[in-house]
C-alpha positions in Angstrom: -129.2 40.5 122.3 -126.3 42.6 120.8 -125.3 43.1 117.2 -121.5 43.4 116.9 -119.0 43.3 114.0 -117.5 39.9 113.2 -114.0 39.1 114.4 -112.1 36.2 113.0 -111.9 34.4 116.4 -115.7 33.8 116.0 -115.3 32.1 112.6 -115.9 28.5 113.9 -119.0 29.5 115.7 -120.4 31.3 112.6 -119.4 28.4 110.4 -121.4 26.0 112.6 -124.5 28.2 112.3 -124.1 28.4 108.5 -123.7 24.6 108.2 -126.7 24.1 110.4 -128.8 26.4 108.2 -127.6 24.7 105.0 -125.9 28.0 103.9 -122.2 27.2 104.2 -120.2 27.1 101.0 -116.7 25.7 101.0 -115.5 28.3 98.5 -117.3 31.5 99.5 -117.3 30.9 103.2 -113.7 29.7 103.9 -111.6 31.2 106.6 -109.4 33.1 104.2 -112.3 34.8 102.4 -113.9 35.9 105.6 -110.6 37.1 107.0 -109.8 39.2 103.9 -113.4 40.6 103.8 -113.2 42.0 107.4 -109.6 43.3 106.8 -111.0 45.4 103.9 -114.4 46.2 105.4 -114.4 45.6 109.2 -118.2 46.1 109.6 -119.2 44.0 106.5 -120.1 41.0 108.6 -122.4 41.4 111.6 -123.1 39.0 114.4 -126.0 38.7 116.8 -124.9 37.6 120.2 -126.6 36.6 123.5 -124.4 36.3 126.6 -121.2 36.2 124.4 -122.7 33.3 122.3 -122.9 33.9 118.6 -126.6 33.2 117.6 -126.8 34.7 114.1 -124.9 36.4 111.3 -125.3 38.5 108.1 -122.9 39.6 105.5 -123.1 43.0 103.8 -121.8 43.7 100.3 -121.8 47.4 99.6 -120.6 48.5 96.1 -121.1 51.8 94.4 -123.5 50.2 91.9 -125.6 48.1 94.3 -125.8 46.5 97.7 -126.5 42.9 98.8 -127.2 41.1 102.0 -125.9 37.6 102.1 -125.8 34.5 104.4 -128.4 35.6 107.0 -128.5 32.7 109.4 -129.8 32.1 112.9 -128.7 29.3 115.2 -131.1 26.5 115.8 -132.9 27.1 119.1 -132.8 30.8 118.6 -135.1 31.2 115.6 -138.5 32.9 115.8 -137.1 35.4 118.3 -136.6 38.4 115.9 -132.9 37.9 115.6 -132.9 37.6 111.8 -135.2 40.7 111.6 -132.8 42.7 113.9 -129.8 41.7 111.8 -131.5 42.8 108.6 -132.6 46.1 110.3 -129.1 46.9 111.5 -127.5 45.9 108.1 -130.1 48.0 106.2 -129.4 51.0 108.4 -125.7 50.6 107.9 -126.2 50.6 104.1 -128.6 53.5 104.2 -126.1 55.5 106.3 -123.4 54.8 103.8 -125.6 56.3 101.0 -127.1 53.1 99.5 -130.7 53.5 98.3 -131.5 49.9 97.6 -130.5 46.4 98.7 -130.9 42.9 97.3 -130.6 39.6 99.2 -129.7 36.1 97.9 -132.2 33.4 98.8 -132.1 29.8 97.6 -134.7 29.4 94.9 -136.4 26.4 96.6 -136.6 27.9 100.1 -140.2 29.2 100.2 -140.1 29.7 103.9 -137.3 32.2 103.5 -139.0 33.8 100.5 -142.0 34.5 102.8 -139.8 35.7 105.6 -138.2 38.4 103.3 -141.5 39.3 101.7 -142.9 40.2 105.1 -140.0 42.5 105.6 -140.7 44.4 102.3 -138.5 42.5 99.9 -139.8 41.7 96.4 -138.9 38.7 94.3 -136.6 39.3 91.4 -135.8 37.0 88.6 -134.4 33.5 89.2 -130.7 33.1 88.6 -128.2 30.4 89.1 -125.0 31.5 90.7 -122.0 30.1 88.9 -118.3 30.6 89.9 -114.9 29.3 89.4 -111.5 29.5 91.2 -109.1 31.8 89.5 
């Protein structure tokens, strides 16, 4: 397995993984948003690949006031192999190397399986919030 930066030609593969995982959002994850994100921050989306097949992804939001991991997803048939853990590890190292000293991750409130996954990796539960947004 290799961890590589996302390139826009991999968008459809990643979209399929996000849809499969129930994580795809028509607004946040559209082609234009992802294209703009990597133009500004080329290493802000990481992919896990096996034999040139995209098998996982994670987005990194690194701002001066805080950092977030977002959209960690692993392709069906490739779960339980440590791919998600490796994506987190590489993303956390990238953040730490950039000077970040903390990171948060977005997890659906009702997904206890993911809550347990992150808690095993040292994440603590914060407050419960509802994400709200609108198009400008």
